[in-house]
C-alpha positions as CSV (number, residue, x, y, z in Angstrom):
1,X,-1.0,-79.6,81.9
2,X,1.9,-79.4,79.3
3,X,2.5,-75.9,78.2
4,X,2.2,-75.2,74.4
5,X,5.5,-73.8,73.0
6,X,5.3,-70.4,71.2
7,X,6.5,-69.9,67.7
8,X,10.0,-68.7,68.6
9,X,10.4,-71.9,70.9
10,X,9.0,-74.2,68.0
11,X,11.5,-72.7,65.6
12,X,14.4,-72.9,68.0
13,X,13.5,-76.6,68.6
14,X,13.3,-77.4,64.9
15,X,16.7,-75.8,64.4
16,X,18.2,-77.8,67.3
17,X,16.8,-81.0,65.8
18,X,18.4,-80.1,62.3
19,X,21.8,-79.6,64.1
20,X,21.3,-82.9,66.0
21,X,20.4,-84.7,62.7
22,X,23.5,-83.4,61.0
23,X,21.7,-81.1,58.4
24,X,23.4,-78.1,60.0
25,X,26.9,-79.1,61.1
26,X,29.0,-77.6,63.9
27,X,31.3,-74.9,62.5
28,X,29.0,-74.2,59.5
29,X,26.8,-71.2,59.2
30,X,23.1,-71.2,60.1
31,X,20.7,-69.9,57.4
32,X,20.2,-66.3,57.6
33,X,17.1,-64.7,59.2
34,X,15.5,-64.1,55.7
35,X,16.3,-67.7,54.8
36,X,14.7,-69.0,58.0
37,X,11.7,-66.8,57.4
38,X,11.1,-68.2,53.9
39,X,11.9,-71.8,54.7
40,X,9.9,-72.2,57.9
41,X,7.1,-69.7,57.1
42,X,7.7,-67.5,60.1
43,X,8.0,-63.8,60.6
44,X,11.5,-62.1,60.7
45,X,11.1,-61.2,64.3
46,X,10.3,-65.0,65.2
47,X,13.5,-66.0,63.2
48,X,15.6,-63.4,65.0
49,X,14.3,-64.4,68.4
50,X,14.8,-68.0,67.8
51,X,18.4,-67.5,66.7
52,X,18.9,-65.3,69.9
53,X,17.5,-68.2,71.9
54,X,20.0,-70.7,70.4
55,X,22.8,-68.1,71.0
56,X,21.8,-67.7,74.8
57,X,22.1,-71.5,75.1
58,X,25.5,-71.6,73.5
59,X,24.4,-73.6,70.4
60,X,25.1,-70.8,67.9
61,X,27.4,-67.8,67.9
62,X,26.4,-64.6,66.3
63,X,29.1,-62.9,64.2
64,X,27.5,-59.9,62.5
65,X,29.4,-58.8,59.5
66,X,31.9,-61.6,59.8
67,X,30.0,-64.6,58.4
68,X,26.6,-64.4,60.1
69,X,25.5,-67.0,62.7
70,X,27.9,-69.9,63.3
71,X,27.0,-73.2,64.8
72,X,29.4,-73.8,67.8
73,X,31.6,-76.8,67.9
74,X,29.9,-78.4,71.0
75,X,26.4,-77.5,69.8
76,X,25.5,-81.2,69.6
77,X,26.6,-81.9,73.1
78,X,24.7,-78.9,74.4
79,X,21.5,-80.1,72.7
80,X,21.8,-83.6,74.0
81,X,22.2,-82.3,77.4
82,X,19.2,-80.1,77.1
83,X,17.1,-83.0,75.9
84,X,18.2,-85.1,78.9
85,X,17.3,-82.2,81.2
86,X,13.9,-82.1,79.7
87,X,13.2,-85.7,80.8
88,X,14.4,-84.8,84.4
89,X,11.9,-83.6,87.1
90,X,11.8,-79.9,87.1
91,X,12.3,-77.9,90.4
92,X,12.2,-74.2,90.7
93,X,14.4,-72.2,92.9
94,X,12.9,-68.7,93.5
95,X,15.3,-65.8,94.8
96,X,14.3,-62.4,95.8
97,X,16.5,-59.8,94.0
98,X,16.9,-57.8,97.3
99,X,18.5,-60.9,99.0
100,X,20.5,-62.2,96.0
101,X,24.3,-62.1,96.5
102,X,27.0,-64.2,95.0
103,X,27.7,-65.5,98.5
104,X,24.1,-66.7,99.0
105,X,24.0,-68.5,95.6
106,X,27.3,-70.0,96.2
107,X,26.5,-71.3,99.8
108,X,22.9,-72.2,99.4
109,X,22.3,-73.5,95.9
110,X,25.3,-73.9,93.6
111,X,26.5,-77.0,95.6
112,X,22.9,-78.4,95.5
113,X,22.6,-77.8,91.7
114,X,26.0,-79.4,91.1
115,X,25.2,-82.4,93.3
116,X,21.9,-83.2,91.5
117,X,22.6,-82.0,88.0
118,X,22.1,-85.4,86.6
119,X,18.9,-86.1,88.6
120,X,16.9,-82.8,88.5
121,X,16.5,-79.9,86.1
122,X,16.6,-76.8,88.1
123,X,14.9,-73.4,87.0
124,X,16.3,-70.4,88.7
125,X,13.9,-67.3,89.0
126,X,14.7,-63.8,90.4
127,X,11.3,-62.5,91.3
128,X,10.2,-59.6,93.5
129,X,6.9,-61.3,94.0
130,X,6.1,-65.0,93.7
131,X,4.5,-65.7,90.4
132,X,2.4,-69.0,90.5
133,X,1.2,-68.6,86.9
134,X,4.8,-68.7,85.7
135,X,5.8,-71.8,87.8
136,X,2.6,-73.5,86.6
137,X,3.4,-72.7,82.9
138,X,6.9,-74.3,83.5
139,X,5.4,-77.5,84.7
140,X,6.9,-77.2,88.1
141,X,5.7,-79.3,91.0
142,X,8.3,-78.5,93.6
143,X,9.5,-74.9,94.6
144,X,12.5,-73.9,96.8
145,X,11.7,-70.4,98.0
146,X,14.4,-68.2,99.5
147,X,14.1,-65.4,102.0
148,X,12.4,-62.0,101.1
149,X,8.8,-63.3,100.5
150,X,5.8,-62.8,102.8
151,X,4.2,-65.8,104.4
152,X,1.0,-65.0,102.5
153,X,2.8,-65.3,99.2
154,X,4.4,-68.6,100.2
155,X,1.1,-70.0,101.5
156,X,-0.6,-69.2,98.2
157,X,2.1,-71.2,96.4
158,X,1.6,-74.1,98.9
159,X,-2.0,-74.4,97.8
160,X,-0.8,-75.4,94.3
161,X,2.8,-76.6,94.6
162,X,5.0,-78.5,96.9
163,X,7.2,-76.0,98.6
164,X,10.4,-76.0,100.6
165,X,10.7,-72.5,102.3
166,X,13.5,-70.7,103.9
167,X,10.6,-69.0,105.8
168,X,8.8,-70.6,108.7
169,X,5.2,-71.2,107.6
170,X,2.9,-72.8,110.1
171,X,2.3,-76.5,109.2
172,X,4.3,-76.5,106.0
173,X,7.9,-77.5,104.9
174,X,10.7,-75.4,105.7
175,X,14.4,-75.5,106.4
176,X,15.9,-72.8,108.6
177,X,19.1,-71.8,110.3
178,X,18.6,-71.7,114.1
179,X,18.9,-68.0,114.5
180,X,17.9,-68.1,118.3
181,X,20.7,-70.6,118.9
182,X,23.1,-68.3,117.0
183,X,22.2,-65.4,119.3
184,X,23.0,-67.6,122.3
185,X,26.3,-68.7,120.9
186,X,27.3,-65.1,120.1
187,X,26.8,-64.0,123.7
188,X,28.1,-67.3,125.2
189,X,31.3,-66.9,123.1
190,X,31.9,-63.3,124.4
191,X,31.2,-64.4,128.0
192,X,33.8,-67.2,127.8
193,X,36.3,-64.6,126.6
194,X,35.6,-62.7,129.8
195,X,33.4,-59.9,128.5
196,X,30.6,-58.7,130.9
197,X,29.7,-55.2,129.6
198,X,28.3,-56.0,126.2
199,X,26.2,-53.8,123.8
200,X,23.6,-55.6,121.7
201,X,22.3,-53.9,118.5
202,X,18.9,-55.4,117.4
203,X,18.1,-55.8,113.7
204,X,14.6,-55.2,112.4
205,X,14.1,-58.6,110.4
206,X,12.5,-61.7,111.7
207,X,15.9,-63.5,111.8
208,X,17.6,-60.8,113.7
209,X,14.6,-60.7,116.2
210,X,15.2,-64.4,116.7
211,X,18.9,-63.9,117.3
212,X,18.0,-61.0,119.7
213,X,15.7,-63.4,121.7
214,X,18.4,-66.0,121.9
215,X,20.9,-63.4,123.2
216,X,18.6,-62.3,125.9
217,X,17.8,-65.9,126.9
218,X,21.4,-66.6,127.2
219,X,21.9,-63.3,129.2
220,X,19.2,-64.4,131.7
221,X,21.1,-67.7,132.1
222,X,24.6,-66.0,132.5
223,X,23.3,-63.0,134.6
224,X,25.3,-60.7,132.2
225,X,24.6,-57.0,131.6
226,X,23.4,-55.9,128.2
227,X,22.7,-52.4,126.8
228,X,20.0,-52.8,124.1
229,X,19.6,-50.5,121.1
230,X,16.7,-51.0,118.7
231,X,18.2,-50.9,115.2
232,X,15.7,-50.6,112.3
233,X,17.9,-49.8,109.4
234,X,21.5,-49.6,108.3
235,X,21.3,-45.8,108.3
236,X,20.5,-45.8,112.0
237,X,23.8,-47.6,112.9
238,X,25.8,-44.4,113.0
239,X,23.0,-42.6,115.1
240,X,22.8,-45.6,117.5
241,X,26.6,-45.6,117.9
242,X,26.8,-41.9,118.6
243,X,24.0,-42.2,121.2
244,X,25.8,-45.1,122.8
245,X,29.1,-43.3,123.1
246,X,27.4,-40.2,124.4
247,X,25.4,-42.0,126.9
248,X,27.8,-44.6,128.2
249,X,31.2,-43.4,127.0
250,X,33.5,-45.4,124.8
251,X,35.1,-47.5,127.5
252,X,32.1,-48.5,129.5
253,X,31.6,-51.6,127.3
254,X,34.0,-54.1,125.9
255,X,32.2,-55.7,123.1
256,X,29.4,-55.1,120.6
257,X,27.1,-57.8,119.1
258,X,25.9,-56.7,115.6
259,X,22.9,-58.1,113.9
260,X,24.5,-58.7,110.6
261,X,28.2,-58.8,109.2
262,X,27.3,-55.5,107.2
263,X,26.4,-53.7,110.3
264,X,29.6,-55.2,112.0
265,X,31.8,-53.6,109.3
266,X,30.0,-50.3,109.6
267,X,30.5,-50.3,113.4
268,X,34.0,-51.1,112.9
269,X,34.5,-48.0,110.7
270,X,32.7,-45.8,113.3
271,X,34.9,-46.9,116.1
272,X,38.0,-46.4,114.0
273,X,37.0,-42.9,113.1
274,X,36.7,-42.3,116.9
275,X,40.3,-43.5,117.5
276,X,39.4,-46.9,119.0
277,X,40.9,-50.2,117.9
278,X,39.2,-53.4,117.2
279,X,39.8,-55.7,119.1
280,X,42.3,-53.8,121.2
281,X,39.7,-51.4,122.7
282,X,36.3,-53.1,121.8
283,X,35.5,-56.4,120.3
284,X,32.8,-57.1,117.7
285,X,30.9,-60.2,116.8
286,X,28.2,-60.5,114.2
287,X,25.1,-62.7,114.3
288,X,25.5,-63.7,110.7
289,X,28.3,-64.2,108.3
290,X,28.7,-63.0,104.7
291,X,31.6,-63.6,102.3
292,X,33.3,-60.2,103.0
293,X,33.4,-60.7,106.8
294,X,36.5,-62.8,106.4
295,X,38.1,-60.6,104.0
296,X,37.8,-57.3,105.8
297,X,40.8,-55.4,107.3
298,X,39.9,-56.9,110.7
299,X,38.1,-60.2,109.9
300,X,34.9,-60.2,111.8
301,X,34.1,-63.1,114.2
302,X,30.6,-64.3,113.4
303,X,27.9,-66.8,113.8
304,X,27.8,-68.8,110.5
305,X,25.0,-70.9,109.4
306,X,25.9,-74.5,108.3
307,X,25.4,-74.2,104.6
308,X,26.8,-77.7,104.1
309,X,24.3,-79.2,106.4
310,X,21.4,-77.2,104.7
311,X,22.7,-78.4,101.2
312,X,22.8,-82.1,102.4
313,X,19.3,-81.8,103.8
314,X,18.0,-80.4,100.6
315,X,19.6,-83.2,98.6
316,X,18.3,-85.9,100.8
317,X,14.8,-84.5,100.8
318,X,14.6,-83.9,97.0
319,X,15.9,-87.4,96.3
320,X,13.2,-88.9,98.5
321,X,10.5,-86.6,96.9
322,X,11.5,-87.8,93.4
323,X,11.0,-91.3,94.4
324,X,7.9,-90.9,96.6
325,X,6.2,-87.7,95.2
326,X,5.9,-86.8,99.0
327,X,7.8,-84.2,101.0
328,X,8.1,-83.6,104.8
329,X,10.8,-81.2,106.0
330,X,10.6,-79.1,109.0
331,X,14.2,-78.6,110.2
332,X,16.2,-76.0,111.9
333,X,20.0,-76.3,111.4
334,X,22.4,-75.4,114.3
335,X,25.0,-72.7,113.4
336,X,28.7,-72.5,114.5
337,X,31.0,-69.8,115.6
338,X,33.8,-68.7,113.1
339,X,36.6,-67.2,115.2
340,X,38.4,-64.4,113.6
341,X,40.5,-61.4,114.8
342,X,37.7,-59.0,115.9
343,X,37.3,-60.5,119.5
344,X,40.0,-60.5,122.2
345,X,40.0,-62.3,125.6
346,X,39.6,-60.1,128.6
347,X,42.2,-61.0,131.2
348,X,41.1,-60.0,134.8
């Protein structure tokens, strides 16, 4: 069902049409709010909101006290691009605010949006909870749902929309980094560098639990020794490290596996305050990689998910969906190790 535009949207569309037809020309002033109110029989607040809507789109520029509202030089081009976008299939990308970082947007979605900007109209939402009513009113058929939402929320959306999820939902479509393989790679990398006495911190999230499972499967295969500490929150890292150094001494282990790059950076600081050097005294590896891991004082060796492979899969899947109106995607993407300065080789 097509959503009926409200009065603000209707007025903004009329004004865009007038700019496109040449009645209002780029560089000239848009009629004042009072003039819009009288000419189009709308309230002052509706006129103001319509102008603000055009300003947010870059079609006009408000200059209070210096000539009113001026139509931008590239207004016609913007309007034409918007009209083209309206005819394209609309796909929603839903991000949870708790997970949103510039690095996530850059690695997961900006390349996707750039690659498909002439094929798809993307709507990006920052929602704490999934909102099916909103997606329905925006005439969406396909949703790409990032981390941070419960399976129950995703399943509810799947009853009405086609969904690609970054959460593994039974019997539905998902695309996931292979976290278990990431854990295996982290431990295997340290073993190949000669480390045998390795501390493993366990994170509380589902992804960290999968990494932890991979670490222990690889430990069984290698016959290595692990000291396991259950890490439930970032605040507990300091407590866990203090207990570790009290119980086992600072030189009874040669490497630490951290669940996230943030934890790895925090652990590095704790070791530094204790007078220990990374990687001179103790090596650190992280089971995931964020943008700051490579820019830290000691760049952190990390398991990095293949964002390029994830983007390629999304592009391929969406293009097929546009043609066939069908979707089938249940993929796990293998990670790689990014070698940096935080791990040294143990020479026996």
